[in-house]
Backbone as CSV, one residue per row, in Angstrom:
resi,resn,N_x,N_y,N_z,CA_x,CA_y,CA_z,C_x,C_y,C_z
1,MET,-18.010,-4.661,29.912,-18.354,-6.014,30.375,-19.751,-6.036,30.976
2,ALA,-20.046,-5.110,31.888,-21.358,-5.132,32.539,-22.474,-4.938,31.533
3,GLU,-22.226,-4.052,30.562,-23.285,-3.769,29.594,-23.618,-5.003,28.770
4,THR,-22.581,-5.746,28.320,-22.864,-6.938,27.524,-23.463,-8.041,28.378
5,ARG,-23.073,-8.120,29.654,-23.651,-9.153,30.501,-25.146,-8.943,30.673
6,GLU,-25.626,-7.696,30.543,-27.045,-7.434,30.675,-27.832,-7.964,29.477
7,LYS,-27.157,-8.108,28.358,-27.854,-8.651,27.193,-28.078,-10.147,27.389
8,ALA,-29.124,-10.650,26.779,-29.478,-12.060,26.941,-28.684,-12.911,25.960
9,ILE,-27.956,-13.892,26.493,-27.212,-14.841,25.668,-28.108,-16.053,25.442
10,LEU,-28.349,-16.387,24.182,-29.257,-17.471,23.827,-28.474,-18.694,23.370
11,THR,-28.850,-19.855,23.903,-28.281,-21.142,23.503,-29.363,-21.976,22.833
12,CYS,-29.005,-22.650,21.752,-29.905,-23.604,21.108,-29.389,-25.020,21.322
13,ALA,-30.226,-25.867,21.929,-29.932,-27.292,22.096,-30.524,-28.012,20.882
14,LEU,-29.689,-28.248,19.880,-30.147,-28.608,18.544,-30.861,-29.951,18.473
15,THR,-30.359,-30.923,19.186,-30.931,-32.263,19.159,-30.626,-32.870,20.526
16,GLY,-31.019,-34.076,20.794,-30.802,-34.617,22.130,-30.161,-35.984,22.091
17,VAL,-30.146,-36.632,23.232,-29.570,-37.963,23.318,-30.635,-39.044,23.227
18,LEU,-31.901,-38.683,23.492,-32.962,-39.687,23.569,-33.926,-39.664,22.381
19,THR,-34.014,-38.555,21.678,-35.031,-38.404,20.636,-34.673,-39.205,19.386
20,ASP,-35.646,-39.927,18.863,-35.454,-40.807,17.709,-35.822,-40.043,16.438
21,PRO,-34.876,-39.856,15.499,-35.177,-39.096,14.284,-36.218,-39.754,13.392
22,SER,-36.506,-41.050,13.612,-37.570,-41.684,12.828,-38.950,-41.295,13.348
23,GLN,-39.013,-40.724,14.555,-40.282,-40.319,15.150,-40.405,-38.815,15.344
24,TYR,-39.271,-38.117,15.464,-39.275,-36.681,15.736,-38.335,-35.975,14.759
25,PRO,-38.625,-34.723,14.421,-37.823,-34.018,13.409,-36.538,-33.425,13.977
26,VAL,-35.667,-34.289,14.491,-34.404,-33.809,15.056,-33.269,-34.027,14.055
27,PRO,-32.323,-33.096,14.004,-31.211,-33.237,13.061,-30.189,-34.268,13.543
28,VAL,-29.541,-34.922,12.583,-28.555,-35.958,12.884,-27.263,-35.746,12.093
29,THR,-27.376,-35.587,10.799,-26.192,-35.496,9.948,-25.541,-34.121,10.080
30,PRO,-24.264,-34.000,9.679,-23.640,-32.679,9.709,-24.432,-31.623,8.946
31,ALA,-24.949,-31.976,7.780,-25.719,-30.998,7.001,-26.998,-30.597,7.723
32,GLN,-27.692,-31.571,8.320,-28.910,-31.257,9.064,-28.607,-30.406,10.293
33,MET,-27.557,-30.762,11.013,-27.174,-29.995,12.191,-26.811,-28.561,11.806
34,ALA,-26.083,-28.402,10.712,-25.687,-27.061,10.274,-26.895,-26.241,9.854
35,ALA,-27.850,-26.859,9.159,-29.035,-26.120,8.713,-29.877,-25.667,9.900
36,GLU,-30.070,-26.566,10.872,-30.837,-26.184,12.062,-30.088,-25.125,12.867
37,ALA,-28.770,-25.257,12.956,-27.984,-24.257,13.669,-28.088,-22.896,12.998
38,ARG,-28.076,-22.880,11.688,-28.173,-21.608,10.964,-29.512,-20.928,11.241
39,ASP,-30.586,-21.698,11.247,-31.897,-21.114,11.564,-31.897,-20.521,12.974
40,ALA,-31.333,-21.258,13.924,-31.272,-20.767,15.300,-30.356,-19.552,15.414
41,PHE,-29.243,-19.578,14.711,-28.287,-18.468,14.691,-28.950,-17.204,14.162
42,ASN,-29.677,-17.347,13.077,-30.372,-16.198,12.490,-31.429,-15.636,13.436
43,ALA,-31.984,-16.493,14.300,-33.008,-16.069,15.250,-32.420,-15.481,16.526
44,GLY,-31.096,-15.569,16.697,-30.467,-14.928,17.843,-29.616,-15.809,18.729
45,ALA,-29.484,-17.096,18.422,-28.667,-17.982,19.261,-27.181,-17.753,18.983
46,SER,-26.417,-17.516,20.058,-24.967,-17.366,19.949,-24.223,-18.655,20.244
47,ILE,-24.888,-19.557,20.984,-24.263,-20.803,21.432,-25.070,-21.977,20.898
48,MET,-24.390,-23.005,20.396,-25.046,-24.235,19.974,-24.609,-25.365,20.891
49,HIS,-25.571,-25.974,21.577,-25.295,-27.147,22.405,-25.426,-28.373,21.507
50,VAL,-24.341,-29.138,21.388,-24.225,-30.160,20.352,-24.167,-31.558,20.962
51,HIS,-25.129,-32.401,20.569,-25.057,-33.843,20.796,-24.664,-34.505,19.492
52,LEU,-23.988,-35.624,19.594,-23.476,-36.341,18.429,-24.232,-37.653,18.267
53,ARG,-24.618,-37.957,17.052,-25.336,-39.195,16.752,-24.544,-40.043,15.760
54,GLN,-24.783,-41.354,15.825,-24.186,-42.238,14.836,-24.756,-41.928,13.457
55,GLN,-23.925,-42.062,12.440,-24.285,-41.585,11.108,-24.738,-42.695,10.152
56,GLY,-24.635,-43.948,10.537,-25.020,-45.029,9.645,-26.528,-45.132,9.474
57,PRO,-26.992,-45.787,8.405,-28.430,-45.949,8.172,-29.110,-46.618,9.364
58,GLY,-30.194,-46.019,9.825,-30.935,-46.573,10.943,-30.266,-46.431,12.290
59,LYS,-29.158,-45.680,12.360,-28.397,-45.546,13.613,-28.539,-44.163,14.249
60,GLY,-29.341,-43.293,13.642,-29.387,-41.897,14.074,-29.959,-41.667,15.449
61,HIS,-30.576,-42.690,16.047,-31.095,-42.543,17.410,-30.049,-42.882,18.460
62,LEU,-28.867,-43.290,18.035,-27.824,-43.732,18.961,-26.729,-42.670,19.091
63,PRO,-26.208,-42.454,20.299,-25.140,-41.469,20.456,-23.838,-41.954,19.842
64,SER,-23.002,-41.005,19.460,-21.685,-41.305,18.905,-20.630,-40.562,19.709
65,TRP,-19.505,-41.230,19.942,-18.343,-40.577,20.531,-17.139,-40.734,19.612
66,GLU,-17.403,-40.723,18.311,-16.326,-40.790,17.331,-15.779,-39.385,17.091
67,PRO,-14.491,-39.152,17.341,-13.943,-37.804,17.156,-14.162,-37.237,15.760
68,GLU,-14.104,-38.092,14.737,-14.288,-37.556,13.381,-15.732,-37.146,13.129
69,VAL,-16.695,-37.862,13.724,-18.092,-37.428,13.632,-18.245,-36.079,14.326
70,ALA,-17.633,-35.936,15.497,-17.675,-34.655,16.207,-17.108,-33.541,15.342
71,ALA,-15.977,-33.808,14.708,-15.330,-32.788,13.884,-16.193,-32.409,12.685
72,GLN,-16.781,-33.410,12.028,-17.620,-33.115,10.864,-18.822,-32.256,11.248
73,ILE,-19.449,-32.586,12.372,-20.635,-31.836,12.793,-20.251,-30.429,13.248
74,VAL,-19.240,-30.329,14.080,-18.843,-29.017,14.592,-18.302,-28.130,13.468
75,ASP,-17.511,-28.683,12.567,-17.006,-27.890,11.440,-18.156,-27.372,10.578
76,ALA,-19.168,-28.211,10.354,-20.311,-27.788,9.546,-21.082,-26.662,10.234
77,ILE,-21.255,-26.757,11.540,-21.971,-25.710,12.279,-21.178,-24.411,12.262
78,ARG,-19.867,-24.510,12.494,-19.049,-23.294,12.500,-19.036,-22.624,11.126
79,ALA,-19.026,-23.425,10.071,-19.040,-22.844,8.723,-20.364,-22.148,8.441
80,ALA,-21.456,-22.707,8.950,-22.778,-22.128,8.699,-23.065,-20.915,9.570
81,CYS,-22.358,-20.811,10.707,-22.673,-19.777,11.702,-21.381,-19.084,12.130
82,PRO,-20.917,-18.098,11.384,-19.630,-17.458,11.698,-19.608,-16.874,13.116
83,GLY,-18.578,-17.248,13.864,-18.424,-16.725,15.211,-19.196,-17.464,16.274
84,VAL,-19.950,-18.500,15.899,-20.778,-19.227,16.863,-19.913,-19.861,17.949
85,ILE,-20.489,-20.040,19.136,-19.839,-20.676,20.272,-20.358,-22.106,20.365
86,ILE,-19.457,-23.069,20.418,-19.847,-24.473,20.508,-19.840,-24.917,21.966
87,ASN,-20.919,-25.576,22.368,-21.066,-26.172,23.696,-21.306,-27.666,23.473
88,LEU,-20.322,-28.483,23.789,-20.384,-29.911,23.482,-20.907,-30.711,24.671
89,THR,-21.775,-31.656,24.403,-22.227,-32.579,25.438,-21.090,-33.498,25.862
90,THR,-21.192,-34.052,27.069,-20.198,-35.025,27.533,-20.834,-36.178,28.301
91,GLY,-22.164,-36.208,28.417,-22.821,-37.134,29.331,-22.670,-38.594,28.940
92,VAL,-22.112,-39.386,29.858,-22.016,-40.838,29.680,-22.303,-41.521,31.018
93,ILE,-22.827,-42.738,30.918,-23.009,-43.575,32.104,-21.707,-44.332,32.366
94,GLY,-21.301,-44.402,33.625,-20.085,-45.129,33.968,-18.863,-44.228,34.012
95,MET,-17.764,-44.798,34.457,-16.550,-44.025,34.696,-15.653,-43.881,33.473
96,ASP,-15.947,-44.587,32.393,-15.114,-44.503,31.194,-15.503,-43.257,30.400
97,ILE,-14.673,-42.232,30.457,-14.970,-40.981,29.743,-14.099,-40.835,28.490
98,SER,-13.503,-41.928,28.034,-12.558,-41.835,26.923,-13.210,-41.308,25.649
99,GLY,-14.488,-41.672,25.403,-15.176,-41.181,24.207,-15.379,-39.680,24.230
100,PRO,-16.063,-39.132,25.243,-16.211,-37.684,25.317,-14.868,-36.952,25.360
101,ALA,-13.891,-37.513,26.074,-12.578,-36.864,26.157,-11.936,-36.765,24.778
102,ALA,-12.051,-37.819,23.974,-11.478,-37.790,22.626,-12.160,-36.733,21.767
103,CYS,-13.480,-36.589,21.929,-14.209,-35.577,21.158,-13.830,-34.172,21.607
104,LEU,-13.678,-33.968,22.908,-13.239,-32.665,23.407,-11.866,-32.312,22.829
105,ARG,-10.980,-33.268,22.823,-9.628,-33.001,22.311,-9.640,-32.750,20.802
106,ARG,-10.559,-33.395,20.106,-10.601,-33.233,18.643,-11.164,-31.885,18.226
107,VAL,-12.250,-31.425,18.852,-12.912,-30.202,18.370,-12.627,-28.983,19.238
108,ARG,-12.108,-29.178,20.466,-11.755,-28.081,21.355,-12.878,-27.035,21.431
109,PRO,-14.047,-27.431,21.908,-15.165,-26.487,21.972,-14.897,-25.386,22.995
110,GLU,-15.544,-24.259,22.807,-15.387,-23.171,23.770,-15.972,-23.535,25.135
111,ILE,-17.077,-24.286,25.131,-17.794,-24.669,26.347,-18.130,-26.153,26.231
112,ALA,-18.220,-26.838,27.364,-18.734,-28.206,27.366,-19.547,-28.424,28.630
113,ALA,-20.552,-29.270,28.505,-21.356,-29.634,29.667,-20.514,-30.435,30.641
114,CYS,-20.683,-30.136,31.928,-20.040,-30.922,32.986,-21.133,-31.280,33.983
115,ASN,-21.629,-32.501,33.883,-22.720,-32.934,34.759,-22.197,-33.005,36.185
116,ALA,-22.830,-32.242,37.077,-22.205,-31.896,38.347,-22.601,-32.796,39.511
117,GLY,-23.426,-33.816,39.277,-23.811,-34.702,40.368,-24.631,-35.869,39.867
118,THR,-24.821,-36.842,40.725,-25.511,-38.082,40.380,-27.011,-37.936,40.589
119,LEU,-27.777,-38.576,39.693,-29.235,-38.492,39.750,-29.838,-39.844,39.384
120,ASN,-30.857,-40.293,40.137,-31.728,-41.367,39.660,-32.554,-40.799,38.517
121,TYR,-32.292,-41.280,37.298,-32.929,-40.705,36.108,-34.162,-41.541,35.778
122,LEU,-35.323,-41.038,36.186,-36.556,-41.825,36.156,-37.665,-41.104,35.409
123,LYS,-38.552,-41.895,34.837,-39.826,-41.396,34.312,-40.829,-42.533,34.388
124,ILE,-42.033,-42.225,34.867,-43.038,-43.272,35.038,-44.302,-42.895,34.278
125,ARG,-44.975,-43.901,33.729,-46.202,-43.683,32.968,-47.412,-43.633,33.903
126,GLU,-48.512,-43.170,33.355,-49.738,-43.060,34.152,-50.191,-44.412,34.697
127,ASP,-49.902,-45.486,33.969,-50.338,-46.815,34.421,-49.353,-47.465,35.393
128,GLY,-48.322,-46.719,35.812,-47.367,-47.236,36.784,-46.172,-47.952,36.194
129,ARG,-46.102,-48.075,34.872,-44.934,-48.693,34.233,-43.839,-47.649,34.031
130,TRP,-42.598,-48.063,34.176,-41.491,-47.162,33.909,-41.427,-46.855,32.410
131,ALA,-41.185,-45.603,32.077,-41.020,-45.219,30.671,-39.739,-45.819,30.095
132,TRP,-38.731,-45.984,30.933,-37.512,-46.721,30.593,-37.026,-47.370,31.881
133,PRO,-36.187,-48.379,31.802,-35.712,-49.021,33.038,-35.027,-47.997,33.944
134,PRO,-35.347,-47.977,35.236,-34.704,-47.013,36.128,-33.184,-47.065,35.997
135,MET,-32.594,-45.888,35.880,-31.148,-45.819,35.669,-30.545,-44.763,36.589
136,VAL,-29.269,-44.930,36.892,-28.515,-43.965,37.672,-27.583,-43.223,36.721
137,PHE,-27.766,-41.900,36.641,-26.845,-41.060,35.887,-25.727,-40.685,36.855
138,ASP,-24.668,-41.451,36.804,-23.625,-41.387,37.828,-22.568,-40.346,37.477
139,ASN,-22.418,-39.385,38.374,-21.415,-38.342,38.192,-20.722,-38.058,39.525
140,PRO,-19.966,-39.056,40.050,-19.242,-38.840,41.293,-18.125,-37.816,41.105
141,VAL,-17.584,-37.342,42.207,-16.609,-36.254,42.156,-15.390,-36.629,41.315
142,GLU,-14.928,-37.877,41.414,-13.737,-38.244,40.645,-14.009,-38.203,39.133
143,LYS,-15.228,-38.480,38.730,-15.592,-38.388,37.309,-15.682,-36.925,36.884
144,VAL,-16.295,-36.088,37.720,-16.360,-34.655,37.440,-14.952,-34.093,37.288
145,LYS,-14.053,-34.465,38.193,-12.683,-33.962,38.120,-11.980,-34.425,36.853
146,ALA,-12.223,-35.666,36.451,-11.598,-36.163,35.219,-12.042,-35.330,34.019
147,PHE,-13.327,-35.007,33.960,-13.812,-34.153,32.873,-13.197,-32.761,32.960
148,LEU,-13.150,-32.201,34.162,-12.598,-30.853,34.313,-11.131,-30.813,33.917
149,ASP,-10.395,-31.873,34.175,-8.992,-31.914,33.783,-8.852,-31.890,32.262
150,VAL,-9.711,-32.626,31.561,-9.650,-32.610,30.094,-10.051,-31.234,29.569
151,MET,-11.076,-30.626,30.160,-11.511,-29.298,29.715,-10.421,-28.256,29.936
152,ALA,-9.697,-28.369,31.045,-8.579,-27.455,31.280,-7.511,-27.630,30.206
153,GLU,-7.272,-28.873,29.800,-6.278,-29.175,28.761,-6.678,-28.579,27.416
154,THR,-7.983,-28.599,27.097,-8.453,-28.141,25.780,-8.875,-26.676,25.772
155,GLY,-8.763,-25.990,26.910,-9.175,-24.596,26.968,-10.670,-24.415,26.878
156,THR,-11.414,-25.388,27.398,-12.870,-25.410,27.325,-13.463,-25.005,28.673
157,LEU,-14.418,-24.078,28.659,-15.071,-23.681,29.902,-16.139,-24.711,30.273
158,PRO,-16.173,-25.158,31.545,-17.229,-26.080,31.956,-18.527,-25.354,32.254
159,GLU,-19.616,-25.928,31.776,-20.964,-25.485,32.150,-21.531,-26.569,33.056
160,PHE,-21.763,-26.247,34.326,-22.151,-27.250,35.304,-23.656,-27.506,35.237
161,GLU,-24.012,-28.742,34.810,-25.411,-29.129,34.687,-25.919,-29.572,36.064
162,CYS,-26.935,-28.888,36.573,-27.438,-29.110,37.932,-28.889,-29.589,37.858
163,PHE,-29.090,-30.863,38.187,-30.404,-31.471,38.096,-31.200,-31.374,39.392
164,ASP,-30.518,-30.976,40.472,-31.212,-30.874,41.753,-30.513,-29.829,42.611
165,VAL,-31.161,-29.435,43.690,-30.652,-28.334,44.507,-29.291,-28.669,45.095
166,GLY,-29.133,-29.871,45.628,-27.851,-30.249,46.211,-26.728,-30.253,45.201
167,ILE,-27.049,-30.622,43.971,-26.035,-30.600,42.914,-25.597,-29.161,42.656
168,ALA,-26.548,-28.242,42.609,-26.202,-26.835,42.404,-25.311,-26.319,43.526
169,ARG,-25.594,-26.732,44.744,-24.795,-26.274,45.889,-23.389,-26.878,45.882
170,SER,-23.215,-28.006,45.194,-21.902,-28.656,45.134,-20.918,-27.906,44.257
171,VAL,-21.414,-27.137,43.303,-20.536,-26.527,42.310,-19.500,-25.618,42.967
172,ALA,-19.912,-24.817,43.948,-18.957,-23.939,44.630,-17.870,-24.743,45.330
173,MET,-18.220,-25.956,45.777,-17.221,-26.806,46.430,-16.147,-27.246,45.442
174,PHE,-16.534,-27.473,44.185,-15.548,-27.870,43.182,-14.482,-26.779,43.026
175,ARG,-14.930,-25.525,43.023,-13.946,-24.442,42.902,-13.099,-24.343,44.170
176,LYS,-13.729,-24.463,45.317,-12.986,-24.370,46.573,-11.945,-25.481,46.689
177,ALA,-12.275,-26.653,46.129,-11.339,-27.784,46.150,-10.246,-27.675,45.094
178,GLY,-10.276,-26.614,44.289,-9.251,-26.421,43.271,-9.484,-27.200,41.995
179,MET,-10.695,-27.749,41.814,-10.984,-28.529,40.610,-11.237,-27.647,39.390
180,THR,-11.687,-26.423,39.606,-12.000,-25.506,38.509,-11.859,-24.086,39.007
181,ARG,-11.535,-23.186,38.093,-11.555,-21.765,38.427,-12.804,-21.093,37.872
182,HIS,-13.502,-21.783,36.979,-14.662,-21.197,36.297,-15.945,-21.857,36.790
183,ILE,-16.950,-21.040,37.061,-18.268,-21.547,37.447,-19.308,-20.963,36.505
184,ASP,-20.158,-21.827,35.994,-21.255,-21.444,35.103,-22.367,-22.455,35.355
185,TYR,-23.488,-21.999,35.910,-24.561,-22.896,36.320,-25.590,-23.077,35.208
186,ASN,-26.038,-24.310,35.029,-27.191,-24.599,34.183,-28.192,-25.379,35.025
187,PHE,-29.296,-24.751,35.384,-30.327,-25.400,36.180,-31.243,-26.199,35.255
188,VAL,-31.150,-27.522,35.332,-31.946,-28.399,34.483,-33.248,-28.720,35.219
189,MET,-34.355,-28.247,34.681,-35.659,-28.414,35.309,-36.589,-29.161,34.364
190,GLY,-37.265,-30.165,34.897,-38.231,-30.881,34.086,-37.982,-32.363,33.975
191,VAL,-36.782,-32.843,34.362,-36.584,-34.286,34.490,-37.472,-34.754,35.641
192,ALA,-38.235,-35.813,35.434,-39.269,-36.187,36.400,-38.721,-36.471,37.790
193,SER,-37.495,-36.944,37.890,-36.899,-37.253,39.187,-35.921,-36.184,39.643
194,GLY,-35.923,-35.037,38.967,-35.067,-33.923,39.337,-35.899,-32.703,39.688
195,MET,-35.328,-31.526,39.499,-36.053,-30.298,39.822,-37.208,-30.079,38.863
196,PRO,-38.384,-29.689,39.377,-39.501,-29.376,38.490,-39.303,-28.027,37.811
197,VAL,-40.052,-27.819,36.733,-40.075,-26.514,36.066,-40.935,-25.588,36.929
198,ASP,-40.281,-24.716,37.694,-40.991,-23.929,38.699,-40.268,-22.602,38.897
199,GLY,-40.953,-21.512,38.598,-40.338,-20.202,38.716,-39.999,-19.823,40.136
200,ASP,-40.809,-20.249,41.100,-40.514,-19.941,42.493,-39.243,-20.670,42.952
201,LEU,-39.074,-21.914,42.517,-37.856,-22.655,42.845,-36.641,-21.967,42.234
202,LEU,-36.785,-21.465,41.032,-35.681,-20.758,40.387,-35.219,-19.590,41.248
203,GLN,-36.149,-18.820,41.755,-35.767,-17.672,42.579,-35.024,-18.117,43.832
204,LEU,-35.407,-19.246,44.406,-34.689,-19.763,45.566,-33.275,-20.213,45.195
205,LEU,-33.144,-20.866,44.037,-31.829,-21.331,43.608,-30.835,-20.184,43.492
206,LEU,-31.321,-19.032,43.044,-30.429,-17.899,42.840,-29.834,-17.387,44.145
207,ARG,-30.430,-17.776,45.271,-29.870,-17.424,46.579,-28.679,-18.303,46.943
208,TRP,-28.495,-19.423,46.242,-27.504,-20.420,46.643,-26.376,-20.596,45.634
209,ILE,-26.256,-19.664,44.703,-25.166,-19.764,43.737,-24.106,-18.720,44.059
210,GLU,-22.931,-18.896,43.479,-21.842,-17.961,43.695,-22.203,-16.594,43.102
211,PRO,-22.055,-15.524,43.859,-22.420,-14.195,43.358,-21.678,-13.852,42.074
212,GLY,-22.430,-13.353,41.100,-21.844,-12.917,39.846,-21.591,-14.002,38.831
213,ALA,-21.824,-15.261,39.190,-21.569,-16.351,38.239,-22.643,-16.371,37.160
214,PRO,-22.274,-16.651,35.904,-23.290,-16.805,34.868,-24.175,-18.010,35.159
215,TRP,-25.445,-17.919,34.756,-26.360,-19.034,34.970,-27.422,-19.029,33.881
216,GLN,-28.037,-20.187,33.711,-29.134,-20.314,32.750,-30.053,-21.430,33.213
217,THR,-31.174,-21.567,32.526,-32.090,-22.670,32.774,-32.240,-23.518,31.522
218,THR,-32.270,-24.832,31.726,-32.700,-25.774,30.694,-34.042,-26.310,31.146
219,LEU,-35.088,-26.028,30.387,-36.459,-26.328,30.799,-37.048,-27.367,29.855
220,ILE,-37.413,-28.512,30.424,-37.874,-29.653,29.644,-39.374,-29.807,29.866
221,GLY,-40.146,-29.765,28.781,-41.590,-29.919,28.928,-42.347,-29.282,27.782
222,ARG,-43.560,-28.833,28.086,-44.433,-28.246,27.063,-44.800,-26.816,27.455
223,ALA,-46.086,-26.549,27.659,-46.534,-25.181,27.926,-45.950,-24.620,29.213
224,GLU,-45.684,-25.509,30.193,-45.251,-25.027,31.501,-43.853,-24.407,31.478
225,ILE,-43.089,-24.650,30.417,-41.732,-24.126,30.417,-41.675,-22.630,30.109
226,TRP,-42.625,-22.114,29.341,-42.473,-20.760,28.814,-42.604,-19.675,29.874
227,PRO,-43.504,-19.785,30.862,-43.479,-18.787,31.938,-42.169,-18.778,32.717
228,VAL,-41.509,-19.928,32.824,-40.241,-19.976,33.552,-39.109,-19.440,32.685
229,HIS,-39.192,-19.640,31.375,-38.252,-18.932,30.497,-38.379,-17.424,30.718
230,GLN,-39.612,-16.956,30.837,-39.809,-15.522,31.050,-39.214,-15.082,32.381
231,ARG,-39.382,-15.899,33.425,-38.785,-15.583,34.722,-37.256,-15.551,34.617
232,THR,-36.702,-16.481,33.853,-35.256,-16.490,33.634,-34.800,-15.189,32.983
233,ALA,-35.513,-14.783,31.947,-35.167,-13.539,31.255,-35.262,-12.346,32.198
234,GLU,-36.298,-12.305,33.008,-36.499,-11.177,33.924,-35.490,-11.170,35.058
235,SER,-34.933,-12.341,35.380,-33.990,-12.455,36.500,-32.536,-12.315,36.071
236,GLY,-32.299,-12.124,34.779,-30.950,-11.861,34.299,-30.171,-13.067,33.829
237,GLY,-30.823,-14.220,33.679,-30.120,-15.413,33.263,-29.916,-15.498,31.764
238,MET,-29.020,-16.392,31.380,-28.919,-16.779,29.980,-30.105,-17.689,29.658
239,LEU,-30.440,-17.801,28.390,-31.637,-18.518,27.985,-31.291,-19.641,27.030
240,ARG,-31.954,-20.797,27.203,-31.693,-21.945,26.335,-32.998,-22.646,26.005
241,THR,-33.128,-23.045,24.745,-34.166,-23.991,24.340,-33.715,-24.648,23.038
242,GLY,-34.533,-25.536,22.522,-34.230,-26.253,21.291,-34.938,-27.591,21.286
243,LEU,-34.789,-28.314,20.206,-35.514,-29.575,20.051,-35.060,-30.644,21.029
244,GLU,-33.920,-30.447,21.707,-33.564,-31.380,22.775,-34.506,-31.239,23.965
245,ASP,-34.987,-30.012,24.204,-35.710,-29.701,25.432,-37.226,-29.701,25.265
246,THR,-37.711,-29.313,24.085,-39.151,-29.230,23.862,-39.447,-29.275,22.372
247,PHE,-40.658,-29.667,22.050,-41.142,-29.579,20.668,-42.252,-28.546,20.539
248,TYR,-42.515,-27.762,21.592,-43.722,-26.942,21.639,-43.417,-25.465,21.834
249,LEU,-44.093,-24.656,21.048,-44.021,-23.205,21.135,-44.952,-22.699,22.241
250,PRO,-44.839,-21.436,22.622,-45.683,-20.923,23.716,-47.183,-21.069,23.487
251,ASP,-47.628,-21.064,22.240,-49.070,-21.204,21.976,-49.529,-22.657,21.965
252,GLY,-48.635,-23.591,22.253,-48.988,-24.998,22.300,-48.814,-25.738,20.990
253,SER,-48.490,-25.021,19.930,-48.308,-25.669,18.632,-46.941,-26.324,18.551
254,ARG,-46.812,-27.301,17.656,-45.536,-27.980,17.468,-44.564,-27.053,16.742
255,ALA,-43.368,-26.975,17.234,-42.346,-26.151,16.595,-41.882,-26.817,15.306
256,PRO,-41.783,-26.067,14.210,-41.286,-26.661,12.969,-39.780,-26.916,12.989
257,GLY,-39.077,-26.310,13.939,-37.637,-26.503,14.019,-37.045,-25.627,15.100
258,ASN,-35.732,-25.652,15.187,-35.053,-24.903,16.236,-35.175,-23.394,16.071
259,GLY,-35.237,-22.926,14.831,-35.318,-21.484,14.611,-36.538,-20.865,15.266
260,ALA,-37.688,-21.524,15.149,-38.920,-20.992,15.734,-38.841,-20.975,17.259
261,LEU,-38.200,-21.982,17.843,-38.043,-22.010,19.300,-37.146,-20.871,19.775
262,ILE,-36.080,-20.597,19.057,-35.186,-19.505,19.447,-35.874,-18.155,19.241
263,GLU,-36.691,-18.020,18.215,-37.464,-16.785,18.048,-38.352,-16.540,19.265
264,ALA,-38.999,-17.594,19.775,-39.853,-17.457,20.952,-39.020,-17.107,22.185
265,LEU,-37.810,-17.661,22.280,-36.933,-17.364,23.407,-36.464,-15.909,23.351
266,ALA,-36.128,-15.442,22.146,-35.724,-14.040,21.990,-36.860,-13.105,22.380
267,ALA,-38.093,-13.513,22.106,-39.241,-12.698,22.501,-39.323,-12.568,24.019
268,CYS,-38.987,-13.643,24.747,-38.950,-13.566,26.213,-37.950,-12.509,26.667
269,ALA,-36.780,-12.486,26.033,-35.771,-11.481,26.387,-36.290,-10.083,26.125
270,HIS,-36.909,-9.880,24.974,-37.396,-8.545,24.623,-38.497,-8.091,25.567
271,ILE,-39.388,-8.992,25.956,-40.438,-8.652,26.913,-39.827,-8.211,28.243
272,ALA,-38.709,-8.829,28.601,-38.013,-8.477,29.843,-37.164,-7.211,29.696
273,GLY,-37.187,-6.597,28.524,-36.428,-5.375,28.298,-34.961,-5.594,28.027
274,ARG,-34.610,-6.797,27.566,-33.212,-7.121,27.296,-32.996,-7.339,25.808
275,GLU,-31.912,-6.812,25.294,-31.513,-7.116,23.930,-30.862,-8.495,23.898
276,VAL,-30.785,-9.067,22.713,-30.134,-10.361,22.525,-28.678,-10.133,22.144
277,ALA,-27.782,-10.807,22.838,-26.347,-10.652,22.586,-25.957,-11.293,21.261
278,SER,-25.066,-10.636,20.556,-24.456,-11.235,19.369,-23.407,-12.252,19.821
279,PRO,-22.940,-13.102,18.917,-21.865,-14.022,19.303,-20.632,-13.300,19.847
280,ALA,-20.261,-12.181,19.228,-19.093,-11.439,19.716,-19.336,-10.898,21.120
281,GLU,-20.536,-10.392,21.372,-20.867,-9.884,22.705,-20.928,-11.017,23.724
282,ALA,-21.446,-12.169,23.312,-21.480,-13.320,24.214,-20.076,-13.761,24.577
283,ARG,-19.156,-13.729,23.634,-17.777,-14.118,23.914,-17.151,-13.183,24.951
284,VAL,-17.398,-11.882,24.808,-16.881,-10.936,25.786,-17.461,-11.201,27.152
285,ALA,-18.788,-11.393,27.225,-19.460,-11.587,28.500,-18.998,-12.841,29.211
286,LEU,-18.680,-13.891,28.462,-18.281,-15.164,29.047,-16.771,-15.327,29.185
287,GLY,-16.037,-14.309,28.762,-14.580,-14.370,28.880,-13.924,-15.284,27.868
288,LEU,-14.538,-15.443,26.710,-13.994,-16.309,25.661,-13.166,-15.492,24.676
289,ALA,-12.261,-16.142,23.997,-11.452,-15.475,22.976,-12.322,-15.100,21.784
290,PRO,-11.958,-14.039,21.075,-12.688,-13.698,19.839,-12.637,-14.840,18.844
291,ALA,-13.634,-14.908,17.977,-13.689,-15.970,16.971,-12.560,-15.811,15.955
């Protein structure tokens, strides 16, 4: 167990919730998602973080919570990437979680995102205009518990998405309150109104997490993310990138796809003296059943 935990587990965030496929080269259809996943898998990714999009013409920029769309996409990824670990998104505004819950029940992913606290989700332009109308990404405790209850039902491990320091500190309280037995931190850095992409902040965060718990960073941005990916690799964390998080390689060039981003992430692990875990090794390290 200890030996495999030392290896770097790589996650690919294949597409996102905000990126428009008419403007950016993000995958939408099951075939596109499977092809991008295969490239990332070949480059070393053991886990695929999956967002679902509507499949109708001109609808690919909109999220979908249709269980059959989830099944088609996840089945295509699993067929293209034998043994891959699926990490399903669950993020919704408001207390109605019926859509994500139906998708969790349909595909029974090994891991799912569990947004661990509420955030004012903001971005402002240089001229003072909001990039989008200010919104509250609401994740009160009763909503977190509702998601955790569904994940317990489906045998899905929660990955706690932490957008700020207080949110990260709340995760241990969820376990103490009996809401979950599993803790897995994902430090989301780069949302303009959340934690910045900062290696020094990362080192401080590691002082406030449960000892021995798995953790990773999701780094949103351009050139500034890659030194912090390196810090993550050197500090023993799991590593994540993909077209959801960035379009840029370490040299500043545009990434042609997810495979190139995962290749750059694997290079961070190798520079830190860590091998990249295979899907089977990642399953052992995370306590998941064999494929």
